[in-house]
Backbone as CSV, one residue per row, in Angstrom:
resi,resn,N_x,N_y,N_z,CA_x,CA_y,CA_z,C_x,C_y,C_z
1,MET,7.248,-10.505,12.243,6.125,-10.440,11.264,5.575,-12.006,10.895
2,GLU,4.860,-12.953,10.504,5.325,-13.954,9.850,3.801,-13.875,8.716
3,ASP,3.801,-14.455,7.584,2.722,-14.604,7.213,1.567,-15.380,7.298
4,ASN,0.812,-14.747,7.191,-0.688,-14.832,7.463,-1.517,-15.037,8.898
5,ILE,-0.847,-14.943,9.487,-0.838,-14.670,10.770,-2.263,-13.093,11.763
6,TYR,-2.742,-12.047,10.178,-3.389,-11.696,10.405,-4.298,-12.032,8.747
7,PRO,-6.103,-11.721,9.607,-6.519,-11.938,8.708,-6.251,-10.188,7.327
8,ILE,-6.625,-11.132,6.264,-6.916,-10.193,4.588,-7.198,-9.343,4.625
9,PRO,-7.134,-7.681,5.586,-7.997,-6.363,5.181,-9.191,-6.805,3.791
10,LYS,-10.755,-6.042,4.106,-11.007,-5.688,2.795,-11.220,-4.557,1.664
11,ASN,-10.893,-3.776,3.496,-10.774,-2.098,2.804,-9.604,-1.464,3.144
12,ILE,-9.292,0.159,2.068,-8.867,0.491,3.109,-8.609,0.742,4.051
13,ASN,-10.243,1.181,5.271,-9.496,0.968,6.775,-9.427,-0.059,7.520
14,GLU,-9.920,-0.761,7.642,-9.114,-2.285,7.739,-8.003,-2.302,7.890
15,CYS,-7.123,-2.299,6.095,-6.293,-1.727,6.085,-4.843,-0.887,7.036
16,PHE,-5.425,-0.174,7.823,-5.089,0.807,8.191,-5.152,0.265,9.890
17,VAL,-6.568,-0.527,10.230,-6.000,-1.104,11.569,-5.514,-2.084,11.566
18,LEU,-4.978,-2.919,10.457,-4.133,-3.695,11.054,-2.896,-3.104,11.180
19,LEU,-2.641,-2.484,9.990,-1.011,-2.138,9.705,-0.743,-1.696,11.317
20,ASP,-1.649,-0.454,12.170,-1.873,-0.296,13.601,-1.023,-1.382,14.328
21,GLU,-2.540,-2.060,14.089,-1.633,-4.063,15.275,-0.919,-4.222,14.681
22,ILE,0.196,-4.277,13.260,1.575,-5.095,13.001,2.184,-4.619,13.854
23,PHE,2.461,-2.777,13.525,3.363,-2.157,14.429,3.759,-1.603,15.876
24,ASN,1.855,-2.042,16.263,1.995,-2.587,17.762,2.591,-3.378,18.819
25,GLU,3.382,-3.841,17.722,3.383,-6.217,17.865,4.514,-5.944,18.633
26,SER,5.528,-4.869,18.658,7.560,-5.294,19.118,7.074,-4.140,19.673
27,GLN,8.517,-3.986,20.546,8.599,-2.608,20.775,9.681,-2.169,19.595
28,GLU,10.369,-3.191,18.597,11.081,-2.671,16.931,9.928,-2.131,16.151
29,SER,8.475,-2.990,15.743,7.695,-2.241,14.814,7.452,-0.781,15.636
30,LYS,7.245,-0.579,16.518,6.859,0.153,17.751,8.084,1.450,16.780
31,GLU,8.756,1.145,17.534,10.231,2.223,15.933,9.987,2.688,15.276
32,ASP,9.727,1.218,13.954,9.395,0.959,12.583,8.494,2.595,13.333
33,ARG,7.867,2.184,13.203,6.152,3.548,13.091,6.601,4.355,13.759
34,GLU,7.120,5.142,15.066,8.094,6.460,14.883,8.504,6.317,13.882
35,TRP,9.621,5.924,13.089,10.646,6.246,11.107,9.812,6.565,10.660
36,PHE,8.750,6.179,10.658,7.561,5.636,8.980,6.872,7.137,10.004
37,ILE,6.092,7.238,11.044,5.670,9.073,10.991,6.437,10.193,10.779
38,ASN,7.302,9.809,11.527,8.349,11.577,11.720,9.206,11.410,9.644
39,SER,9.497,10.202,8.872,9.854,10.938,7.343,8.945,11.100,6.734
40,SER,9.495,11.958,5.726,8.576,12.733,4.666,7.587,11.207,3.953
41,GLU,6.642,12.008,3.468,5.506,10.329,2.323,6.740,9.406,2.345
42,ASP,6.897,10.287,0.926,8.038,9.180,-0.074,8.427,9.084,0.639
43,GLU,9.785,9.485,1.488,10.886,8.396,2.452,10.332,7.277,3.126
44,ALA,9.607,7.638,3.499,8.207,6.667,5.013,8.054,5.369,3.894
45,VAL,7.217,5.988,2.439,6.780,4.481,1.650,7.853,4.330,0.979
46,GLY,9.114,5.001,0.148,9.462,3.733,-0.399,11.189,3.180,1.017
47,GLY,11.190,3.832,2.440,11.543,2.953,2.596,11.484,1.383,3.587
48,PHE,9.283,1.842,3.549,9.336,0.336,3.838,9.060,-0.406,2.167
49,HIS,8.311,0.003,0.522,9.096,-0.807,-0.120,9.123,-2.293,0.409
50,ASN,10.209,-2.711,0.939,10.625,-3.897,1.150,10.282,-4.622,1.898
51,GLY,10.424,-4.583,2.826,9.549,-5.201,4.533,8.778,-5.053,5.052
52,ILE,7.853,-4.684,4.608,6.257,-4.347,5.020,5.996,-4.680,3.759
53,GLY,6.166,-3.912,3.209,5.462,-3.602,1.394,5.602,-5.254,0.920
54,MET,6.533,-5.764,0.873,6.663,-6.963,0.157,5.104,-8.542,1.336
55,TRP,5.776,-7.539,2.315,5.313,-8.977,3.720,2.990,-8.408,2.567
56,ILE,2.636,-6.549,2.133,1.692,-7.022,2.055,1.507,-7.144,0.771
57,ARG,1.614,-7.304,-0.131,1.693,-7.338,-1.307,1.911,-9.024,-1.556
58,LYS,1.868,-10.196,-0.764,2.338,-10.991,-0.338,1.325,-11.317,0.180
59,ASN,0.845,-10.813,1.679,0.032,-11.914,2.715,-1.575,-11.203,1.485
60,TRP,-2.091,-9.518,1.454,-2.860,-9.124,1.044,-3.609,-9.795,-0.499
61,GLY,-2.768,-10.382,-0.994,-3.187,-10.877,-2.420,-3.049,-10.172,-3.286
62,PHE,-1.480,-9.341,-3.369,-1.639,-8.459,-4.499,-1.122,-9.344,-6.216
63,TRP,-0.414,-10.376,-5.655,0.110,-11.309,-6.692,-0.499,-12.703,-7.167
64,SER,-0.851,-13.171,-6.153,-2.248,-13.622,-6.510,-3.458,-13.276,-7.068
65,LYS,-3.735,-12.311,-6.368,-5.454,-11.545,-7.249,-6.182,-12.131,-6.343
66,ASP,-6.316,-12.776,-5.495,-7.857,-13.090,-5.456,-8.571,-12.892,-4.461
67,THR,-8.201,-12.068,-3.129,-9.005,-11.293,-2.035,-9.842,-10.053,-2.156
68,GLU,-10.856,-10.034,-1.886,-11.546,-8.848,-1.144,-10.975,-7.595,-2.122
69,LEU,-9.624,-7.588,-0.894,-9.352,-5.744,-1.195,-7.785,-5.270,-2.169
70,TYR,-7.427,-6.871,-2.934,-7.013,-6.860,-4.504,-8.369,-6.524,-5.718
71,SER,-9.321,-7.070,-5.778,-10.655,-6.395,-6.653,-11.310,-5.476,-5.926
72,LEU,-11.300,-5.061,-5.258,-11.017,-3.228,-5.140,-10.351,-2.618,-5.165
73,LEU,-9.388,-2.510,-4.688,-7.931,-1.817,-5.726,-7.964,-1.679,-6.507
74,LYS,-8.852,-2.674,-7.082,-8.445,-3.225,-9.097,-9.564,-2.477,-9.544
75,THR,-11.561,-2.604,-9.576,-12.242,-2.072,-9.560,-11.549,-0.300,-9.405
76,MET,-10.832,0.184,-8.877,-10.874,1.939,-8.804,-9.636,2.252,-10.028
77,GLY,-9.207,1.111,-10.807,-8.003,1.818,-11.562,-6.746,0.904,-11.483
78,LEU,-6.433,0.174,-10.456,-5.177,0.162,-10.545,-5.365,-1.784,-10.734
79,TRP,-3.800,-2.188,-10.841,-3.982,-2.970,-11.559,-2.247,-3.741,-11.072
80,HIS,-1.147,-3.250,-11.024,0.140,-3.161,-10.060,-0.306,-3.526,-8.845
81,ALA,0.270,-4.803,-8.316,0.640,-4.373,-7.085,1.900,-3.649,-6.642
82,ASP,2.756,-3.874,-6.634,3.548,-2.731,-5.610,2.449,-1.173,-6.024
83,ASP,1.060,-0.301,-6.819,1.079,0.837,-7.063,-0.232,0.291,-5.678
84,MET,-0.546,-0.407,-5.203,-1.723,-0.940,-5.007,-0.654,-0.632,-3.035
85,CYS,0.070,-1.386,-3.242,0.987,-1.362,-2.086,1.206,0.667,-1.200
86,SER,1.814,0.760,-2.939,1.625,2.206,-2.327,0.656,3.344,-1.894
87,ILE,-0.065,3.208,-2.605,-1.320,3.617,-2.539,-2.024,3.722,-0.815
88,ILE,-2.251,2.883,-0.119,-2.364,1.755,1.217,-1.331,2.380,2.597
89,LEU,0.104,2.327,1.642,1.397,2.983,2.675,1.158,4.119,2.399
90,THR,0.704,4.940,1.243,1.018,6.886,1.033,-0.579,6.851,1.948
91,SER,-1.183,5.996,1.983,-2.807,6.620,2.716,-2.614,6.429,4.303
92,TYR,-2.125,5.285,4.461,-1.329,4.880,5.648,-0.759,6.366,6.681
93,HIS,0.260,6.551,5.739,0.753,7.962,5.950,0.466,9.425,6.187
94,ARG,-0.373,9.177,5.391,-0.993,10.297,5.595,-2.598,10.464,6.701
95,LYS,-2.685,9.539,6.183,-4.077,8.952,8.223,-3.158,9.773,9.341
96,ILE,-1.783,8.548,9.506,-1.609,8.907,10.823,-1.162,10.026,10.979
97,ASN,-0.474,11.473,9.976,0.492,12.598,9.790,-1.105,14.007,9.795
98,GLY,-1.637,13.275,9.773,-3.288,13.400,10.206,-3.546,14.423,8.898
99,LYS,-3.324,13.935,7.202,-3.285,14.504,6.539,-4.354,13.997,5.521
100,GLU,-5.494,14.849,4.348,-6.273,14.618,3.462,-5.580,12.931,3.020
101,LEU,-6.399,12.367,2.680,-6.081,10.608,2.089,-5.917,11.398,0.231
102,ASP,-6.626,11.916,-0.491,-6.784,11.792,-1.942,-6.506,10.895,-2.341
103,LEU,-7.613,9.974,-1.985,-7.490,8.468,-2.555,-7.495,8.850,-3.846
104,LYS,-8.390,9.240,-4.743,-9.110,10.238,-6.013,-7.227,10.044,-6.693
105,GLY,-7.161,11.255,-6.292,-5.680,12.428,-6.669,-4.426,10.436,-6.981
106,GLN,-4.525,9.811,-5.871,-3.307,9.327,-5.239,-3.491,7.929,-6.843
107,ILE,-5.036,7.303,-7.400,-5.144,6.629,-7.944,-4.956,7.032,-8.773
108,GLN,-5.533,7.822,-9.681,-5.534,9.062,-11.433,-3.450,9.216,-11.115
109,TYR,-2.511,9.250,-10.575,-1.479,9.429,-10.555,-0.569,8.321,-11.050
110,HIS,-1.510,7.430,-10.357,-0.275,5.463,-11.414,-1.899,5.481,-12.396
111,ILE,-2.139,5.603,-12.393,-3.093,5.214,-14.053,-2.661,6.598,-15.095
112,ASN,-2.435,7.525,-14.674,-1.171,8.359,-15.655,0.307,7.837,-15.483
113,TYR,0.404,7.715,-14.769,1.774,6.529,-15.181,2.222,5.607,-16.160
114,TRP,1.000,5.485,-16.200,1.549,3.924,-17.094,0.856,3.880,-18.588
115,LYS,-0.148,5.655,-18.318,-0.534,5.698,-19.417,0.805,6.373,-20.859
116,ASP,1.501,7.043,-19.999,2.405,7.630,-19.837,3.606,6.152,-20.705
117,TYR,4.110,5.587,-19.411,4.477,5.185,-20.481,4.399,3.729,-21.775
118,GLU,3.225,3.291,-21.766,2.396,2.300,-22.605,2.805,3.407,-23.808
119,LYS,2.945,4.810,-24.300,2.690,5.463,-25.049,4.448,5.890,-25.516
120,MET,5.067,5.397,-24.349,7.127,5.475,-24.316,7.300,3.851,-24.585
121,ASN,6.717,2.912,-24.376,6.674,1.435,-24.461,6.259,0.478,-24.728
122,GLY,4.771,1.138,-25.784,4.017,0.070,-25.845,3.591,-0.451,-24.219
123,PRO,2.049,-1.402,-24.727,1.316,-1.985,-24.477,1.945,-2.851,-22.846
124,VAL,1.618,-2.662,-21.321,1.928,-3.641,-20.657,1.273,-4.715,-20.329
125,GLU,1.108,-6.191,-19.888,0.162,-6.922,-19.521,-0.536,-6.791,-18.047
126,LYS,-1.534,-6.607,-17.920,-2.714,-6.251,-16.742,-3.323,-7.457,-16.474
């Protein structure tokens, strides 16, 4: 998968469409998707954090903070690139496995994580 050969999605549903395209581009990608589908949610998301997760964070503007998708996720209460990517991969895993996305619950989990972190370690730069 090359950098920037795909359009940057503007919302979660566009992320799903694009991930479907990416996972159907080669036999290896299809095998990766099968592994992703058949793994537990935590294993799938953790296993893809570096490969496609790193690609998502870089190419969908989560580090540069200059895309509509980043802005959308920021308005939902997210600010860290890893959290944004986790929401996308978790939601994609749930979608392809026929489960409820529970975006509000996922977002609240990350918000609570950072609140607890800051209580113990002080403020973080956002």
